[in-house]
N, C-alpha and C positions, 0 to 999 in steps of 0.2 A: 492587588493585583504587584506583583514582580516587574518590575523592569531591568531588561536584562541593556546593553549598551551592543555595540554593531559588531564589535570582534566576538561577542557574543556567540551569536547570530551567527558569521563565518563558520563558527563550527559544525552546523548543522548542515550536513551535506541532502541537500532533496534534488532529487533525480524523477524526471519522464519514464517509464516506464511502459512496457505491451504486454495486457495479462495475455500471454502462449495457454495455456492450464486452468480450468478451475475445478476442485473434486469436492463432494462431500468430507465435512469433521466430522461422524460421529463423538467423535472420544472426546469432540473440545465440549464442555463444563454451559456455556450457552452458543446458540448455534454459530455456524462460522461453515468458512470455505478457506482450504487450504490452493493459493496461488502461484504460483509459477508467471515471473516477472523477467521481460525478457531490457534488460540494462542497461545493451548497445556493449559499450568496450567494459561494464564491465560486469557480463556476461549475465547470467541466470539463478536471479535470486528467488527463492519460496516468501511466501509473506500467508500465516493465517488472519481471515479478515471476517468482524463479524457484519457482515450486510448482507446478511441473508431475509432480511425483510423489504427491502428494495429493488435485488439484482437476483435474477436470474443469471444460471450458468447461462446458457446461452446469450444473455444480455453486455455477459464482463467476459466474453471471448473476442480478445483482439482490441479488445480498451485500452488506452492508454489512460496511464492514472498520476500522478505526485507521491512519492515515498522516500522516507527516510532512507539512506545507506548506511550510515553511521553510526546505527545503535548498534552493540553488541548482539548477539545470537542470544535466543530465547526461548529456550525449551516450553511450548505448547503442549501438554498430552504425550502425545508420541514423537509430536513434529517440532522441527529445529528449525520454528521465525526468524528470515535472515535479517527484515526489510521490514518497514511500517506504513502502512499502502495509509495515507490520508485525508480524513475526512470530517464531515458540518455531520454537528444533530443538527435533525430539524428538531418542530414543536413538537411533533410524537415522539419524539426521542428514537431514532429514528438516524443509519450512519449514511449521507448522502456523498459521495465521492472526490476526489480534486480533479481536475481533469482539464488538460489547457483546452485554452477554445481553438486553436488548432489541431493537426498533426507537425509534431516536432519528431527530431531523430533521437532515439532509444538514448538515454542516456543526458542526455541534454540536459546540461544542472539549471534548477531556477534561481532565482537570481533580481 
């Protein structure tokens, strides 16, 4: 495992956002959803997320999640992903989303 110093960590901007729209993403190579997230003062950002195995669209709507907002946008098929929603691979290799244990203001920074 590579180690980083605290200044490296501070470069990663992790924020909390609320999923306000979920759509199927049929053009993705692996099953995925297209998400729109409300990140408060940062505005609305889009993300592609391979989370279809554990989450339905209805379950995701209005869920708060952690995401990295300062990666360069990435073209995925015909979709521009503007942030990275964070998750953990469980024992079965499926992504479990990271989320706050209590509701917080959209756009709050993880520290």
